[in-house]
C-alpha positions in Angstrom: -27.4 80.9 -42.2 -30.5 83.5 -41.2 -34.0 82.7 -40.0 -36.7 86.1 -39.3 -36.9 86.4 -35.6 -40.5 88.5 -33.2 -39.0 90.6 -31.7 -41.9 92.7 -29.3 -41.6 95.5 -26.7 -43.2 94.5 -23.1 -45.2 97.0 -21.9 -43.0 97.7 -18.9 -39.9 97.9 -21.0 -37.9 95.5 -22.8 -37.9 92.9 -25.4 -38.9 89.3 -25.9 -37.1 87.8 -29.4 -38.0 84.1 -30.7 -37.3 82.7 -33.7 -40.4 80.4 -34.8 -37.7 78.8 -36.9 -36.4 77.4 -34.1 -39.4 76.0 -31.1 -37.7 76.9 -28.0 -35.6 79.5 -28.9 -35.9 82.1 -27.5 -34.5 85.6 -25.6 -34.9 88.8 -24.3 -33.2 92.3 -23.1 -34.0 95.3 -21.5 -33.4 97.1 -24.9 -34.0 96.5 -28.8 -30.1 95.7 -28.6 -30.0 94.0 -26.0 -32.4 91.4 -26.4 -31.0 91.1 -30.7 -27.5 90.4 -29.1 -29.2 87.7 -27.0 -31.4 86.3 -29.5 -28.0 85.9 -32.1 -26.1 84.0 -28.8 -29.1 82.0 -28.0 -29.7 80.9 -31.9 -25.7 79.6 -32.1 -26.1 77.6 -28.9 -29.7 76.3 -30.7 -27.8 75.2 -33.7 -24.8 73.6 -31.9 -26.8 71.2 -29.6 -28.5 70.4 -33.0 -24.8 69.7 -34.4 -23.0 67.7 -31.6 -27.0 65.5 -31.4 -26.3 64.7 -34.6 -30.6 66.4 -35.7 -30.8 68.5 -39.1 -30.6 72.0 -39.2 -33.3 73.4 -39.6 -34.1 75.8 -41.9 -37.3 78.4 -42.9 -38.2 77.3 -46.5 -41.3 77.2 -47.1 -42.1 79.7 -44.9 -43.3 82.9 -45.7 -43.6 86.4 -43.6 -47.0 88.2 -45.1 -48.3 92.0 -42.6 -52.6 91.4 -42.0 -53.8 94.9 -41.2 -57.5 94.0 -39.6 -60.1 96.1 -40.3 
C-alpha cells in the first residue's frame, strides 16, 4: 500500500513525519532519510495492529492533496 506522508523540518534540526490516513501514526528522525525510514516502520506496525485486531486497513481513497498559495 502507498500512503501520503507529511514531512516537516523542525527549527532545531531533525524532522517529524506523519501519515494523515493513519491517525496517530507519527515518527521523527535526525535526518530526512532517518525520518522516512522510521515512518515506514511505524506504518507497518500500524497496519499489523489493524490486522491483529480485525480492523479494516485504512486507505487514501477519496483523498486529494492540493497545494494552495496564499498572499
